C-alpha positions as CSV (number, residue, x, y, z in Angstrom):
1,M,0.0,0.0,0.0
2,E,1.0,3.6,-0.5
3,T,2.4,5.6,2.4
4,W,-0.6,8.0,2.7
5,I,-2.9,4.9,3.2
6,Y,-1.0,3.7,6.3
7,F,-0.9,7.2,7.8
8,T,-4.6,7.8,7.1
9,L,-5.7,4.5,8.7
10,L,-3.5,5.4,11.8
11,A,-5.1,8.7,12.0
12,A,-8.7,7.3,11.7
13,F,-8.1,4.8,14.5
14,M,-6.4,7.3,16.8
15,Q,-9.1,9.8,16.3
16,A,-11.7,7.3,17.4
17,V,-9.7,6.5,20.5
18,R,-9.0,10.2,21.3
19,T,-12.8,11.0,21.0
20,A,-13.5,8.5,23.7
21,G,-10.9,10.3,25.9
22,Q,-12.3,13.7,25.2
23,K,-15.8,12.6,26.1
24,Q,-14.5,11.5,29.5
25,L,-12.5,14.8,29.9
26,S,-15.6,16.9,29.0
27,G,-17.1,15.8,32.3
28,H,-14.4,17.7,34.1
29,L,-13.7,20.7,31.7
30,N,-15.7,23.1,29.6
31,A,-15.5,22.9,25.7
32,M,-12.7,25.3,25.2
33,A,-10.6,23.9,28.0
34,T,-11.1,20.4,26.6
35,T,-10.0,21.7,23.2
36,A,-6.9,23.4,24.7
37,V,-5.9,20.1,26.3
38,R,-5.8,18.5,22.8
39,Y,-3.0,21.0,21.8
40,V,-1.2,21.8,25.0
41,Y,-0.5,18.2,26.0
42,A,0.3,17.2,22.4
43,L,2.9,20.0,22.1
44,P,6.0,18.2,23.6
45,F,5.3,15.1,21.7
46,A,4.9,16.9,18.4
47,A,8.3,18.6,19.1
48,A,9.9,15.2,19.9
49,Y,8.5,13.7,16.7
50,L,9.9,16.5,14.5
51,Y,13.3,16.1,16.2
52,W,13.2,12.4,15.5
53,I,11.9,12.5,12.0
54,I,14.5,15.2,10.9
55,D,17.2,12.8,12.2
56,F,15.6,9.7,10.7
57,R,15.1,11.2,7.3
58,Q,18.4,13.0,7.4
59,T,16.7,16.2,6.3
60,P,17.6,19.8,7.5
61,L,14.8,22.0,9.1
62,P,13.2,23.9,6.2
63,D,12.8,27.7,6.3
64,L,9.3,28.9,7.1
65,N,8.5,30.9,4.1
66,P,5.6,33.5,3.9
67,Q,3.3,31.2,2.0
68,F,3.7,28.5,4.6
69,L,3.0,31.0,7.4
70,K,-0.1,32.3,5.7
71,Y,-1.6,28.8,5.2
72,T,-0.7,27.6,8.7
73,L,-2.0,30.7,10.6
74,I,-5.3,30.5,8.7
75,A,-5.6,26.7,9.2
76,S,-4.9,27.1,12.9
77,V,-7.8,29.5,13.3
78,M,-10.1,27.6,11.1
79,Q,-9.6,24.4,13.0
80,I,-10.6,26.2,16.2
81,I,-13.6,27.8,14.6
82,G,-14.6,24.4,13.3
83,T,-14.5,22.9,16.7
84,A,-16.3,26.0,18.2
85,C,-19.1,25.7,15.7
86,L,-19.6,22.0,16.5
87,V,-19.8,22.8,20.3
88,A,-22.2,25.6,19.5
89,A,-24.4,23.1,17.6
90,F,-24.7,21.0,20.8
91,K,-26.7,23.8,22.4
92,Y,-29.7,23.2,20.1
93,R,-32.3,20.5,20.0
94,N,-31.6,17.9,17.4
95,F,-27.9,18.4,17.8
96,A,-27.4,14.9,16.3
97,V,-28.5,16.3,13.0
98,A,-25.8,19.1,13.3
99,T,-23.1,16.6,14.2
100,S,-24.0,14.5,11.2
101,L,-24.0,17.5,8.9
102,A,-20.5,18.3,10.2
103,K,-19.4,14.9,8.9
104,T,-20.0,16.1,5.4
105,E,-16.5,17.5,5.7
106,A,-15.2,14.9,3.2
107,I,-17.4,16.1,0.4
108,Q,-16.8,19.7,1.3
109,V,-13.0,19.0,1.0
110,A,-13.5,17.6,-2.5
111,V,-15.7,20.5,-3.6
112,L,-13.5,23.3,-2.2
113,G,-10.3,21.5,-3.4
114,A,-11.6,21.5,-6.9
115,L,-12.9,25.1,-6.8
116,I,-10.0,26.7,-4.9
117,F,-6.9,24.5,-5.6
118,S,-7.9,22.8,-8.8
119,T,-7.3,19.4,-7.2
120,S,-10.2,17.6,-9.1
121,L,-11.0,14.0,-8.5
122,S,-11.7,11.2,-10.9
123,Y,-15.3,10.2,-11.5
124,L,-14.8,7.1,-9.3
125,G,-13.2,9.4,-6.7
126,W,-16.2,11.5,-6.5
127,F,-18.5,8.5,-6.3
128,S,-16.3,7.1,-3.5
129,V,-16.6,10.3,-1.5
130,V,-20.3,10.6,-1.9
131,V,-20.9,6.9,-1.0
132,G,-18.7,7.2,2.1
133,V,-20.6,10.3,3.3
134,V,-24.0,8.6,2.8
135,G,-22.7,5.5,4.7
136,V,-21.6,7.8,7.7
137,L,-24.9,9.6,7.8
138,I,-26.7,6.2,7.8
139,V,-24.5,4.9,10.6
140,T,-25.2,7.9,12.8
141,K,-28.9,6.9,12.7
142,V,-30.2,10.4,12.3
143,K,-33.6,11.1,10.7
144,F,-33.5,14.4,8.8
145,T,-36.6,16.5,8.5
146,Y,-37.3,19.9,7.0
147,A,-37.4,21.5,10.4
148,D,-34.2,19.8,11.5
149,V,-32.2,20.9,8.5
150,F,-33.7,24.3,7.5
151,Q,-35.2,25.6,10.8
152,N,-32.7,24.3,13.4
153,P,-29.8,26.8,13.9
154,G,-27.7,23.8,15.0
155,A,-27.8,22.4,11.6
156,G,-26.1,25.7,10.3
157,F,-23.4,25.4,12.9
158,G,-22.9,21.7,11.9
159,L,-22.4,22.6,8.2
160,A,-20.2,25.5,9.2
161,S,-18.1,23.2,11.3
162,G,-17.6,20.8,8.4
163,L,-16.7,23.8,6.1
164,A,-14.2,25.1,8.5
165,L,-12.5,21.7,9.1
166,A,-12.5,21.1,5.3
167,V,-10.7,24.4,4.8
168,T,-8.2,23.4,7.5
169,T,-7.4,20.1,5.8
170,L,-6.8,21.8,2.4
171,L,-4.6,24.4,3.9
172,I,-2.6,21.9,5.9
173,R,-1.7,20.2,2.6
174,E,-0.8,23.4,0.9
175,A,1.3,24.5,3.9
176,S,3.2,21.3,3.9
177,L,3.9,21.4,0.1
178,A,5.0,25.1,0.4
179,L,8.0,24.0,2.4
180,N,9.4,22.1,-0.6
181,T,11.2,19.4,1.4
182,D,10.8,15.8,2.4
183,L,7.0,15.3,2.9
184,M,7.3,13.6,6.3
185,V,9.4,16.4,7.6
186,S,7.2,19.1,6.1
187,A,4.2,17.5,7.7
188,A,5.9,17.3,11.1
189,V,6.9,21.0,10.8
190,T,3.4,22.0,9.8
191,L,1.9,20.0,12.8
192,L,4.2,21.5,15.4
193,F,3.8,25.1,14.1
194,M,0.0,24.8,14.2
195,I,0.0,23.2,17.7
196,V,2.1,26.0,19.0
197,V,-0.3,28.6,17.5
198,Q,-3.4,26.8,18.7
199,S,-2.0,26.2,22.2
200,V,-1.4,29.9,22.7
201,I,-4.8,30.9,21.3
202,S,-6.8,28.3,23.3
203,L,-4.9,29.0,26.6
204,V,-5.3,32.8,26.3
205,Y,-9.1,32.3,25.6
206,V,-9.5,29.8,28.6
207,F,-7.6,32.3,30.8
208,I,-9.9,35.1,29.8
209,Q,-13.2,33.2,29.7
210,D,-12.8,31.0,32.8
211,R,-9.4,30.9,34.4
212,K,-10.7,28.4,37.0
213,Q,-10.5,25.7,34.3
214,M,-6.7,25.9,34.1
215,P,-5.8,24.2,37.5
216,I,-8.2,21.4,36.4
217,M,-6.3,20.9,33.2
218,F,-3.3,20.0,35.4
219,S,-5.1,18.1,38.2
220,Q,-6.6,15.7,35.5
221,W,-3.2,15.3,34.0
222,R,-3.5,11.5,33.3
223,L,-6.6,11.8,31.2
224,C,-5.3,15.0,29.6
225,L,-2.0,13.2,28.7
226,F,-4.0,10.4,27.1
227,V,-5.9,12.8,24.9
228,G,-2.7,14.7,24.0
229,I,-0.8,11.6,23.0
230,T,-3.7,10.1,21.0
231,S,-4.3,13.5,19.4
232,V,-0.7,14.0,18.3
233,I,-0.5,10.5,16.9
234,G,-3.8,11.0,15.0
235,S,-2.6,14.4,13.7
236,I,0.7,12.9,12.5
237,G,-1.4,10.5,10.5
238,W,-3.7,13.2,9.1
239,F,-1.0,15.7,8.3
240,T,1.3,13.2,6.6
241,G,-1.5,11.6,4.7
242,A,-2.7,15.0,3.4
243,S,1.0,15.8,2.4
244,Y,1.3,12.7,0.2
245,Q,-2.2,12.6,-1.3
246,N,-5.2,14.7,-2.4
247,A,-6.9,15.9,0.8
248,A,-10.3,14.7,-0.5
249,Y,-9.0,11.1,-0.8
250,V,-7.4,11.2,2.7
251,K,-10.7,12.4,4.2
252,A,-12.7,9.8,2.2
253,L,-10.6,7.0,3.5
254,G,-10.7,8.6,7.0
255,Q,-14.4,7.9,7.0
256,I,-13.5,4.4,8.2
257,E,-13.1,6.0,11.6
258,F,-16.9,5.6,12.1
259,F,-16.7,1.9,11.3
260,I,-14.0,1.5,13.8
261,T,-15.8,3.6,16.5
262,L,-19.0,1.6,16.0
263,F,-17.1,-1.7,16.1
264,L,-15.3,-0.8,19.3
265,T,-18.6,0.4,20.9
266,Y,-20.4,-2.8,20.2
267,R,-17.5,-4.9,21.2
268,I,-17.3,-3.1,24.6
269,F,-21.1,-2.8,25.3
270,K,-22.2,-6.0,23.6
271,E,-25.0,-4.3,21.8
272,K,-26.7,-5.6,18.6
273,I,-26.1,-3.9,15.3
274,S,-29.2,-2.9,13.4
275,L,-29.8,-3.6,9.7
276,K,-29.6,0.2,9.0
277,E,-26.2,0.3,10.6
278,Y,-25.0,-2.8,8.7
279,I,-26.0,-1.0,5.5
280,G,-24.2,2.2,6.6
281,M,-21.0,0.3,7.4
282,F,-21.2,-1.7,4.1
283,L,-21.4,1.7,2.1
284,I,-18.3,3.0,4.0
285,I,-16.4,-0.2,3.1
286,V,-17.6,0.0,-0.5
287,S,-16.4,3.6,-0.6
288,V,-12.9,2.6,0.8
289,V,-12.6,-0.2,-1.6
290,I,-13.5,2.0,-4.6
291,L,-11.0,4.5,-3.4
292,L,-8.1,2.1,-2.9
293,V,-8.6,-0.1,-5.9
294,W,-10.1,2.0,-8.7
295,A,-10.0,5.7,-7.9
């Protein structure tokens, strides 16, 4: 298999694991503090990974050119906005609809990539992305109604979240390529730079908004460390995968995360899988097969 496939599968698995940790952590911290933990506790590991990959690949640290700085700064802010929009969606009734609409990120990446960066997909590539998104929406077991989608503000926040995260993914790829060096090294540099920026932004926001959250971020260090480690490993996968391959393909393959999450959930809680969920998982698998074999 190609390099990007290994890293994307790693990212999908680690994101599923990280989400479980973040759900537990959200019982102790508010939304922004939980988001800050993802960056702050990941920072030393991202730095260590960059040091290791530079030595392993025998590649010097590249210069951070203006184009790279522009892309990464915008991507850093857009990722935080995407997270904030998703959190905002939770305040509304039918937030499951909003969450599901946020998962249209994969198809939004494909559309924006084609419109802004001229990274068009093959016909089978488009088909794979659409099938994967439909499969994810089926797995989430959400019933969409006119009121849910067009009259629920949470749905707007959900789509906005998907849009912001789609822009983030596209800019991560462009930032990495702008360094014109070994792709694993450029992905690691991009990751560390963004985590530094996001750590500063999120910590300042938490300090201003509710500084009482900061001691809790340290008292719950074990759970925070788990979130930080799983987050940085997942990000290494996403950033490296997007550096090697069209971001739309990376996100399409990344949809397998929902299959992994559902599988782990049912293995732990021993619940039965409904026919609808089987259909959704089947579509995700079909999407991945088309992507890897024919697209």
